Each structure stands twice: as structure tokens, then as C-alpha cells.
Backbone bond lengths (Angstrom), bond angles and torsions (degrees), N, CA, C in turn:
res aa  C-N    CA-C-N  psi(-1)  N-CA   C-N-CA  omega(-1)  CA-C   N-CA-C  phi
1 M - - - 1.380 - - 1.565 112.63 -
2 C 1.240 124.70 154.15 1.386 131.88 -173.41 1.534 107.58 -54.81
3 R 1.327 123.65 -47.00 1.380 128.45 -177.60 1.592 108.98 -52.72
4 N 1.322 113.72 -55.43 1.475 119.98 -177.39 1.515 113.04 -59.50
5 L 1.380 116.77 -43.19 1.372 121.07 176.92 1.550 112.78 -61.06
6 A 1.323 116.32 -45.79 1.398 119.39 176.42 1.588 114.78 -63.06
7 K 1.215 114.91 -35.30 1.558 116.18 -178.42 1.552 109.39 -70.36
8 Q 1.375 119.45 -26.81 1.376 125.75 173.72 1.515 114.31 -60.64
9 H 1.248 114.86 -26.41 1.502 119.34 -164.70 1.562 111.96 -116.34
10 V 1.289 119.14 19.28 1.493 127.07 173.26 1.585 112.28 -117.84
11 D 1.301 112.19 158.12 1.470 118.97 177.40 1.531 114.77 -64.05
12 D 1.390 112.97 -42.71 1.468 116.16 -176.35 1.567 107.24 -129.79
13 P 1.385 116.43 90.93 1.399 112.42 -177.92 1.583 114.44 -77.04
14 D 1.218 119.19 4.52 1.429 124.21 179.85 1.507 114.96 -94.96
15 V 1.254 118.27 -2.66 1.526 122.11 176.24 1.390 106.45 -63.91
16 P 1.449 114.87 133.21 1.474 117.02 172.06 1.637 115.08 -56.24
17 A 1.383 109.82 152.60 1.425 113.35 -174.30 1.465 114.34 -55.45
18 A 1.241 116.99 -45.77 1.649 123.69 175.65 1.458 107.17 -120.21
19 P 1.333 119.13 82.84 1.606 119.71 179.91 1.481 110.86 -60.89
20 S 1.348 114.53 131.67 1.426 115.70 -176.23 1.585 110.79 -70.60
21 G 1.287 112.13 137.10 1.456 118.49 -179.91 1.537 112.39 88.51
22 A 1.309 118.45 -11.61 1.535 122.12 -176.69 1.432 114.33 -80.44
23 G 1.421 113.98 -21.07 1.467 114.36 176.16 1.550 115.03 74.79
24 G 1.261 113.73 23.36 1.504 117.75 -179.82 1.533 112.93 -179.40
25 Y 1.257 118.03 -156.97 1.401 122.79 -175.21 1.501 107.65 -115.05
26 A 1.301 113.02 158.91 1.589 118.93 -176.22 1.478 102.28 -74.10
27 E 1.322 113.91 152.57 1.532 122.00 -176.61 1.569 110.58 -55.79
28 W 1.329 114.24 -41.75 1.469 115.50 178.99 1.516 116.39 -56.56
29 V 1.405 112.18 -37.25 1.380 121.20 -174.16 1.671 106.27 -68.44
30 Q 1.331 108.76 -47.68 1.493 112.73 178.69 1.423 113.15 -55.87
31 I 1.348 120.96 -41.39 1.483 126.73 -178.42 1.515 108.53 -69.62
32 A 1.344 116.33 -45.18 1.500 121.80 178.80 1.508 112.08 -57.14
33 L 1.285 114.40 -46.11 1.551 117.52 -172.16 1.558 106.37 -73.18
34 I 1.345 120.56 -32.84 1.509 122.05 172.24 1.485 109.51 -57.88
35 L 1.352 113.85 -53.38 1.507 119.78 -179.86 1.529 109.83 -58.87
36 Y 1.259 118.28 -44.16 1.459 118.88 179.41 1.512 114.11 -64.67
37 R 1.335 117.30 -39.77 1.471 120.03 171.45 1.454 113.76 -55.90
38 V 1.397 116.67 -51.30 1.505 118.29 176.28 1.524 113.25 -60.43
39 E 1.281 117.30 -35.66 1.510 121.53 -179.95 1.577 107.79 -62.35
40 L 1.314 114.76 -43.51 1.495 124.66 179.30 1.461 113.77 -70.34
41 E 1.271 114.84 -17.39 1.533 120.94 -173.99 1.567 109.40 52.12
42 K 1.303 119.85 53.08 1.403 126.68 -175.10 1.582 109.05 -130.42
43 S 1.323 117.46 153.29 1.402 121.27 178.35 1.607 106.12 -73.07
44 L 1.318 117.89 173.90 1.378 124.38 179.77 1.492 109.03 -63.59
45 R 1.226 119.02 -42.98 1.569 126.56 -179.73 1.548 106.65 -61.56
46 E 1.348 113.92 -51.40 1.445 118.06 -171.55 1.560 108.48 -72.29
47 S 1.393 121.83 -27.72 1.399 126.22 170.24 1.550 115.13 -59.87
48 E 1.524 108.39 -44.97 1.335 112.30 -179.37 1.674 115.99 -65.05
49 D 1.404 108.57 -41.96 1.423 115.97 175.74 1.520 110.53 -59.19
50 Y 1.247 119.44 -48.24 1.460 126.10 -179.70 1.598 107.71 -55.65
51 L 1.255 117.38 -51.41 1.483 121.11 -179.53 1.441 108.97 -57.37
52 N 1.345 117.90 -44.45 1.497 118.67 -173.22 1.479 112.01 -69.09
53 E 1.411 114.43 -25.56 1.497 116.27 173.97 1.508 114.94 -86.13
54 M 1.266 118.16 2.28 1.465 123.36 -175.58 1.524 109.29 -133.06
55 P 1.366 117.54 78.65 1.425 119.54 -176.95 1.534 115.83 -67.45
56 G 1.301 118.81 -16.88 1.404 125.04 172.43 1.550 112.53 -66.62
57 V 1.340 113.79 -41.86 1.411 119.92 175.38 1.656 112.86 -61.98
58 L 1.304 111.48 -44.73 1.456 116.48 178.16 1.494 108.44 -55.70
59 A 1.367 117.06 -43.48 1.469 124.99 -169.16 1.567 104.23 -62.61
60 V 1.359 117.38 -37.71 1.428 121.55 -177.14 1.625 108.98 -60.22
61 F 1.321 115.06 -35.94 1.386 123.56 -178.89 1.601 113.33 -87.22
62 G 1.416 110.55 -7.28 1.520 113.03 179.36 1.532 111.73 75.88
63 L 1.255 118.30 29.47 1.503 123.24 -180.00 1.456 112.13 -118.60
64 D 1.368 113.40 145.03 1.456 119.44 174.48 1.593 116.29 -79.40
65 E 1.380 113.02 -37.20 1.417 120.13 -179.11 1.622 107.28 -138.86
66 A 1.274 116.24 157.81 1.421 120.94 172.68 1.484 115.48 -65.82
67 P 1.409 120.28 142.33 1.466 118.53 -177.19 1.556 102.45 -70.62
68 H 1.363 110.67 148.10 1.522 124.26 168.19 1.405 115.96 -82.54
69 Y 1.344 124.87 115.59 1.404 122.57 -171.56 1.486 107.03 -92.17
């Protein structure tokens, strides 16, 4: 899955998905969501809509809501 692949290619795969106070998402989450978007063959906006409609997918990435692009 995209999450596991992304975690293999970052310096610290144990960083929380949305570290508090960091003002963004962990590097592995950003990579995983890009890979997921490519796999879905969707635009950024379509991917965001898709994720918001599928809370189970967001849970896999450890997110409460889809990132706003």
C-alpha cells in the first residue's frame, strides 16, 4: 500500500500523520497521498473529495480530514 511504501522512503517513519504544532503533515503522509492520487488516476480536487467520502481510507493514513490542496 501507498502508506507502507512512503514510510520506507523517509528519515523518520514514526512521525505522527499530522504532528501537533508542526503546521502540516508528516513527510510520509504527503508522499503516500501523492502515490494514492496517482493510483486513483484522479485530480487533486477529485482525490480530496474521494477521501472525504471514504473515512476508512483517511483512517489508514491517520488523518481526520483530507488535506486541502
